[in-house]
N, C-alpha and C positions, 0 to 999 in steps of 0.2 A: 505493499501500498502505499508508502513510502518511499519507493523508489519512484514509483509513479507518480506522483503528486510533485518529485523533484521536476520530472521531466516534462509533466504536462500541467500543471498548475491546478489539477484538481484529485477529487477523489476518486479511484474507481471503481468500477459499477461492481456490488459484491459478486457477482457471476464470477467477475477474470479471479478474485482473489478464492473464492471455491476451487476454481479451478487449476490455480497454482497451489495452492497447498496439498491438492489431491495428489499432484506429481510426487510429494513427498509422505502419503500416505497421511496423511493429517487430517481433518473434520473442523473446517473452517468454524463451523456454528460454535463446537465444543469449546475450541481454543479461545475463541470472540467471549462465549459465556464465563470463561475461567480469568481472565483479566480483570484483575482486582478494580475494586470501586469503596469509596466510602459512604457512609450516609444511608439511605433507605434501601431496605433490601426487597419492598416490594414496588407496586406500581404509585404509592403515596407516598411524596416527601421526598426531598432533594435528593440524589446522591451525584456522584463524580469520580469519574474509572477516566481508563485511555483512552477510552473511546466514547463516540456521541451514541453506540449503541445499549438500548435500554430495553427493549422489549424483547419477546421469546424467537419472536421470527422473523428472518430478511429477507424481504423479493429482491430476485435475482437485479432486479436494474435498482438498486437503492445505493445509494454511494455512503458507505459508514465513514465516520471522518475519525481518523486520529484529534488527540487532544492536545493542551499543549503541557501538560503530567505526562503524555507520550515521549516528547523531547527528554526526557531524563535517560531513557533507554536506548534513545535516535538521536546520537551525536549530530546526525548526517542531519538532522533537520534543524538542529536551534540556529543555525544560522540564518535562516530562509523562514521562519515561525516565530520561536519561542521569542529569539534576541529580539525582532522587531515589537515582536506583542507587548514586552515588558515594557520597551519605550514610551511604545504609546500607550499603557497603561498610568506609568505616573505623567505622562503629559495628560493625561483626560483627570487626574487627580489638582493637577494644579490649576485646572481649568474650570473643576468643578470649587475648588477651593477659591476661587479668583473672581467668580461668575457675579455679577452687578444684581445683588437683590430689592426686588420691589416693596414697598408698603401698601400696595392697594391691589394684588395682584399674584396669587399663589405660581409662579415659574419656574419649570428647572431649564438647567443650563442644555445647550441643544451644543452639536458637532457635526462637520461634515467632514468627506474626504478631504476636500481643499484644506482645511483646519488644523488636518492630518499630517497632509504632506507641506502645510508652509512652517510648522512648527520642526518639521524633522526632515529633513531633505537629505534625502541619499537613503532614502529604507529601499530592499530589495525589490528589485523591478517585479511588477506583479499582482506586489502585495499590497498593495491598496483595494485593487479588486477584490481580493479573497477578503481583508479584512472584516466585512457585514458578517459572512458566515462562522469568520474564528470566535470573534464577538460574540455571537448567539450562544455557542456549544461553551464560554468561560463562567462559571459562576460570577466572577470578578464582573462583571458584563451583562448580567443577566437581568432581564425585567426594563420596564420603561418604552415609551413612546419611538418607532422611528419608521421612515419613509424612504418614499423613491428607490432607487438603484444605482449602485456602484456602477455599472456598466451605463448607463445616462448620465453618470455624475451629479445627479440631484440627490444623493441617498444623505439621509441623515438621521439620528439620534439621538437619545434622550441621552443626558449624564445621571444617575441616580447618585443619591448621598449616599448610599452602603460602599461604595466606590473605597470613599476614603480608607474603610478596614485594610488598604492594601499597602497604604502609604510608607512603612517599613518592606514591602516582598520585592525588592530593589533585585535580585537575584531570581535562576529558576527555582531550585530549592525551595530559597524562604515566600517563591510562589505557593508550588507546592503544600507545604504544610501549613499556610495561613488557608487555601482554600480546605485542607483536609480537619482545619479544626472549627473553620465554620460551618460548613455543610455537615461534620459528624453532630457541632451542638443542634445546627435545625432540625436533625431529622432525630434530634430528644437520644441519640444514641452516646455512650460511652466513649473516649476518642481511645484509639490502641494504641499504647505503649511509642510503638515507630510509625510515628505518622506520614510519614512516606509510603504508599502502596507497596505491597512486598512484591517483586521478579516473579517472572511466566513461572510456574512451576511444571505446567506440563512438560513432554518430551520434545524438543524442535531438533532438526536433524543435524547430526556434526557438523559445522564449519570444514568443508574440503580444501585441497588446492585453491590457489589463487587460480592459476590456468588450469582447465577440465583435463586432465591425465589423459584421458578416451583422445580427449582432440591430438594430445602432443603427439601420442604414438600414429593419428592418421597422418600427421604433417609430416613424420619420420619417414611412415611407408610410401608419403604420395610419389609420385615416377615422374618429377618435373626434368626441366631444363636448368631451374634454379639450382644452387646450394643452399642446403637449411642448414646448414651444421651450423652457424653462428648465429639464426635464429631461436635453434632448438636448445644451445647454449644458454643463450641471454633467459630464455621460458624457463627451463631447468631453474638458473639462479632466483629467479625474481618465484616463485614457488617456495624455495629454501628460504631466501629470504625474510617470505611472507608467512612461512612457519615460524621463523625465528623474530618474529616483530621487529625487524630491519627497517624501518620508514625510507630513511635517505636509501638505502641501497634497490627497495622498491622502486621509490621516483626515480631514480638514474636510470636503473635498468627497463622501465615503463619508458621514458624517453626514448632512450634508444631502441627498442623496439619499433616505434610509432617513426621515428628517421629510417629505421631500416628497413619496413616494409613496402615505401610506396611502388618500386619497381614489378613490386609481384600482380599491382593491379593494371599498369600500362601507365604509370606517374611517376614523378620526379620529386613529390611533396604531398605530406599529409594533408596540405591544405585541397591538395588536387584528388586525394581523395575522398574527402568529405563532398566535394561541390561536382566530382565527374563521373563517380565510380553509382550505378546502380543498385542503391541497398534498398529491401524494404523499408515502410514506414519507422517499425521501431526500429532496428538497427541504424537506420540514417540518425535519428536521435543519439541513438548511443555514440556512434563515432564522430557526432558534432559535440559531443560532452567529453568527449577523448583530445579535442580538437583544442577545447576549451581546459583541461587538464595540463596542457604545457608551461601555463603560463606559475604553476604551482611547482611542475617540474623547473621550471628556470631559475624561482627561488633559491630552490635545496642546491641545484649548480654555481649558482653567480653570486648568490647575497653575499659578503664579505664580515669577515669576522667585526662585532659590535660590542656594546657592552649591554644591550639587549638579549634576552635568553632566547632560542629559538622557539617554536611553537607548534613545529612539523610531527604529527605521532600521525599511526597510521588509517586514523581514520580519513585522514586527506588524501590516501586512495582514492578512485574512482570503484564503483562495484564491480566485482568481477565479473558481472553478463557481460560490462557494455565489451571487456578486454575480449574475452571467448567470442563475442559477436566479432569482433575486428579480426580474429585471429582465423575464424568459421570463414570469412570472406576471404582471406589471405589461402586459407585451405582449397577453397573454389576455384579462384580466379590463379593460383600454379599454373604457368604454362605446363602441358605436359609433354611427356618426352614424345616423337613421331613413330609410330609402328611401323615396321617395312611394309611396303607392298608386295602381298603374296603374285606368286608368280601365277 
């Protein structure tokens, strides 16, 4: 779900999630029901968890969403979801506290997308369009009137005074702790000792190598006019460094692979691979993301020593699906050795 959200800007339909987990022999409905929630355990009273799903059944075309709390377990979502949300939240608290108060009428302050963009320039691309949906799922911004649509540029929402309860929630963990405490109190339950949701206890597939071993074997067996010994060596070293949790080596090896494979597609550069090679819609999105990754690899390779600590870690690598899609494309496009004509 998170990968599709990052690529497409919307949550996938439930049918996609079910079909994807089926391939790992996991039941999607059992899994989503097992995710931790705080607050009410029934249909009456507030509750909050890692997803928007509350009911007992999800239709194939429904789009269950992950909440801000889910970002605790998905660091790749944090720069695009929880971090900008927390900035918006603190801005709304300031707007609520500084709003003019009338002596003649009871009115609540409102804000618009334009207000947010003015107060917080530099939010991730597309975030403000998705903001109304995010706010609707978060207890900090529940309730109050709203109107218009973000797509048409006329969306607005009231700011309720309850938002002030989050004025000390400056980090993701503080936000989740505050939400868990408030929701549990509202539901009339006793706050659990660890205020944070427990990690998922259902069995998940064991993470495999970064590059699929069967794909490596297929590349080794390919009867092609190109020599693939260097490519195979780099891919195997990438897997070894991924297993050893060595982010710098992984970044440099992956950058080297991106620079190495264009001739297999009849191109000179990786930008040519992205622009000129015929890809399926999903694989096209994957290779575009890999092209963006080159900036991170440049950071690893060329940023010089300074007084500031490095912030590169394993979470900065692109998902394995992107790299496997690229190498599958290499396998398909490698020119085969011409077989001699029969007499």
